[in-house]
Steps between C-alpha positions, in 0.01 A plus 500: 500500500757735662489639859320814414236321288444257785431780746269676251301174471471450875378853543216429268388198686194550728571624853336375817219768481409408139519136578219529758249599229579194285408146595809287578554207270410160648792303652359166368666349202252509211399186327673515160324338194705300259461754217630792713848522376791690645506788264135600559556455876807727511332754255208533730718560808793686335715668762676816383807405705583226257705573190348186319304586183195267505367312209844365406599131508606408857714202398861436569608659176336831591628488863850437376499816287316716755684400821837476342493867430360584844750289696788612291411858568465437874834329529666769287370773727649320799841474321472865400434594860821313601701676217380849591459498880730220632817501307713720735661297775517666844732322733369690807134430439550146377694422822218627712216306338240371746491132578171448311640651175818290532292180550288583192800564280672187628194301405497635141874469467751356744653606823850502381438651153247759612746768612714461183198528281386818677847651487533472123300745280477235226327249726326721759203582270461133416467401861247781576285432186514125602370589852216703351397229249488231753298718742253584230457140414455387863265781616317634190489266206471182702236637734127563443493880514124501573525250790397633837241756388187281528523204728193326366615520143851401608349183664304417179807555287698259728224250480511507112878459521459184702269359233733593214679174440697400192287191424176700466313492170592791281147638504474477887850655536404791276180571701702498818755738358236729363339511849845596649539776246157632576577519872808700429294740271247542783779592746643750255155667459401508864495840672789580720749309291677830408623545859595139544693492168688829586575378850653182366699707245635721784586192709688348209701821442586534863619141534708492180658841581617369826721258314626702204470857638828472696681391186414819321748789554409735789403792269159664543421502136610144455298380800183669380530392134602155596198450730270632218655254259436213744141608535458488119651155468265366773199663324604316182538169683160545670326562169674207338394278791133599448533419130634153584213440747250588229651267248425128593842367404767345713814711563816336625798716598839361580864602492739273305785449746843347471434258798819609661595608853506861370158493335295693427736780410573346160238448237521309170345626181163365383459529122311296236811327378577333832334209663289618802591215725700561823788288377537727184491807722784360704697423188490866382737605766663773297181709471483676831272786604527674831155663450209314627239459219222251562383264230140445454310203344140517411249217449136505394280334759315304235800361325738218580775571751766461231362790299703762682639816348784726619367846578815686563864413465800681640772668311869396522732736689866393506714631772719801390857423440631732770293348761566181707240344726606232742304216340586135512722390216221306346314830431789705381489616142838442332432792268378766738549404862868595531675670778844653530617213722332208338506333168197395299372171633341250279221296659569133512295305250373142530511290189306186418767397258871415526785598269738238363746454212433249227729387221424655161339299224726226357368588153705811489837410670734782576844438350653735766371289788677237711526262205782713357862474612556565870837671427448835343863607438726413207818310577712791413333721759509250781728575802585270788251505801674668799214460747451874530129462419252262650281443210586314173599705200163480323240737402237586760193280483197705591220341689251605230633458145375364169511151659225582746167674514349671802142384543216552744306198594167523686546290809142366495556381140836329574336171572839317516609738774193586700143360530191623687161344539190584709156350561190635675413151629146485631504848650288791359807706415872466467678701775849382411739725310862466380774720358822443317749733350833672539567755783693821436724462806873439551622145515527334844666177389793377697826610358732211408819485718800678350704176537294315238429801282746415228518621143320265258441503134186650368198289542314375189261759376186292554595475873516878546224696669447873508524769755219718619479865432701584803790277389434223758379153413126483492303435834193270434192526708224242549206526738183321590220653696193324662224738585222428755182691536543628143763570247557873582806443712661237286447708190662800674800286582530370151492858355709682760722286725789495252475874475540531873807289488648708214414831665653392835819407333512828322424715800766315712752539220556121495807416295607185326692220679697461174643847495831522309769755448566707191689216335215256543646302789350427831639724777795335692436699815471255780216686655292474178572134422209258568614257755196275461322645805119534474332728478720693258533857582505705188570868444210737571392799698470325839394818678207564262389143515499516879293816498250335261471194723451722808224689333338185384501340836360812663222518236401132584492590877286811447259344247443155644663473842455182695753241382683767303584701807768250577590342169863534370538362145774233481705656226468867575814683606278738700463392865265727689337493838222256477276704727567857407618441148792735518851369444790525263619285212782266552822578324752775537288775339696507167272508196680224329703316761227286634364395157166343423396132447249368251319333781451842670356642174261203452371525861453882470315459163260236649420702808471824297259341256284350774492839683377687185235240437378478858490888549305523164245261629479666843413833334211361320138455618384167642173409336415180688267629769506884492409523134291189456182711453671757275508492118788350324612822360460723806829677447380661186414867513138430420458358849694768688805323647743639738824381353651443163476157340861443394677237288683323770685169545273209501182661356266759631389315815710370790650168416524273807669207335878450426758301311792273550822544296806303400763683297826364356787712364790347309825688433813374324859627534544505115284577202462128437134417584417302811350210297839424326658186645837677570347807672495537884233733630346633830138438589313716743165392631258733684190336631175590692224255563441148370603519142794281428843493318697188422835406340573174330848357576676375182710242687225345718182593318345608834276790560654765734251747660611852532204623683295414811122546550420790730225328690411524872626143542855602399718524805672808359174678460368386831811645676472823297131545595517362850347830638190437284465126560142554624394562138619152390202263447448158336209482256272196446748359248782490753696786342642778719397854416583835628203736532335291219802513265706206402817710445677697759693701239327665210454823312191685571252355757437842646298373804771255621805728471499589874537147605807432287386397155788682332684487171844445650661274243695183565818553289724225395813518276635204307827494310439266202801346331514411131224245419454434868126528475269401213208739539317740731125469589270763640143396587192588698346298781244370253788275376720460818198413701405225269831352370819432687823674409649191342188441294522849354866456417448161335214624285719780365790255433282324254425805295697617201483868575442709821174624350373145450614414852304791647189396309531139608532592864188719494298248304598212736429696815160620364419140407567341833418782744199491728499867594493643152718796601669741247823339382792689344841359413819668360795300379843655435770311313844483668846372394427132569175476298638255241615262780173524709419131460850377591496553878346251743203298360422765234125535483427148594502554877149624514371360176285229648350718765404758244335248282311363797383851591391576151301174482334570831398843380364378174323198641133585530443231772744677737290809509203314650697390804 
């Protein structure tokens, strides 16, 4: 129904004088009989304001077809308004926008990008249409348009809402829904509703025009037509809202966002060929839309919650080639987002496989391989060697030839190189997660000294590894995450923490520590030679990294305050005033002189991920006390919410739990993989909480812990949180806790952030020599709280493969534990794996104690004591 048709209908409604001659309908909810179905009820009280044709099937299939067209038409009208009336930038008017309009535009875009979006005619219309669409959803579609007219009926409607629970019987639920629909019909047919409806319409137009009217060119004709177009759009939204109220289905609106610091100005496409999960939406980074088109799901109230259908999906709009918007590199399209001063940037990709070179099949030997004569020249053509060239007079042996084959090996299936095992224990659910793969970042391995970098003959083909896509040796990533209060935070870290590391490295222009000159040699400049100092400062945009750190610290202070008003991350180059938060970065100000360290990138990625997760939870509604009496789906439009239900981090409701994390990165100075006995490598450990990482020494067979538990009993943590020592308590089991938490560092835990429960990682770097260590172990407290470090190492020594070792550790811990906590173990093979039983006592040091513990756990008589 268009705007003129709506006013024609309202004029035909009974006036106040005509209403006095008619008896007013009763305000008591009628008792519905079981055989009084929805179609007869609505047919008897059909309101002319609705565009629904009665007698049709009101299931999800019909609603999908009906509301898809209506919603698509509504969003298209908003975008057309932006194209026609808001595509001419006006520097003078835009610079004099009132504070309220600037605040609203900053809320739907970003304070830094908003002026740029308004100044470009190719993006201005998108920002304006986005503002209109969000306002319609917040104030019209997600609001009961009939609320406020009859207070008695509103009270009965609210009472029915409180009784509308998800666990009701289908018949009872249908009766309640029918009663709610009947109340809406009674309100629509009551006298005086015409004036009430028109007054709401005028209020909607006035309020929306305050925001978008100043963005329309100051031309009388434009101003008048633009206001009329806004009035028509609002009339369409009001009629659509009434249709949704009269259709007892559940409508869920949300906006698929990229979960980035600049969201929600980017939107990913939703189409039938893609998975609808948030992780899949994040993966489709190259499909960006500046317009703001909501996505709607619809569900029948009488069906299972899984039977949900997509009502409206957005269209893809790639950015024009001649336009460049200041987006993070992770969101720049390499095919379209190109500026005059920038090159196309490919987003870093995380792989769950590694690339290596394997010898070709011996069934088809290559006669031109190394088995042929090493000397390629005939005697008659040979000349004396004068020393003018440094390489032998032979043909060039390429790294990849017919002797080798480049293969991709999934890391989780390479059981001789990596193993992972997990167990739920006796808990209801498993809140542990883990991740393993290859990061797309430059190498950070320690460069070998020039004095020992001598020319050697080519290594055997089976010993060669492969470079990554960037030309550097591959950087391996292993992580274990232990959630508490639920698995939302640990799942978030498993899916995204590696992306934060990659994106931080890309945005800071982090470069390899193994950079070479054009001839393939390491640079001989004394200022660029690694002298063995740690941390290693690598080339990068030091100034940009410092600005990113400054912004991050200020965001923590504004969002949380408390402990974060004075905190200074240990590895940040930014040193600001702890009280005011203003300061300058250390260094001389040159973009590349200061350089960037991998420790700096890791700490920034951890704190950035934690900030995004915490801010997402803080923006959600707390449903513990305030919403205990409300229905489970109170955010749906059927129940008249005030805000949009969005697909956010950690689910739809505020998640108050958190997660610990232990991450290990391994980089090698050459393509030879780190598990080869002759390959040195650099190990970087970043740790938060009470998960644990161990190394096994090849020479001594001893377990070497690389992490410490972040508990209140730790002297380091007690000193860090001495201002909040009053929150330290000892529970009935003798364990110290901080505000009820066992960990003083963790991701999430929104309610404890102000007192210092942060995600500042403990970072440690280990330079591993060839075959110096046998294997690496990552585990959760379900294992480290039950077994000693040496017991874990000795169990793995007895296994044939890392995969078998991980399973044996989890099985043994689950068998002997008394707590029954979730247990997860990751085992990574290192260069000394074949010699793991040689050092010390091998696996015999704890064999007797392990057998005794297993016997005690399996003895039925011991459980009675």
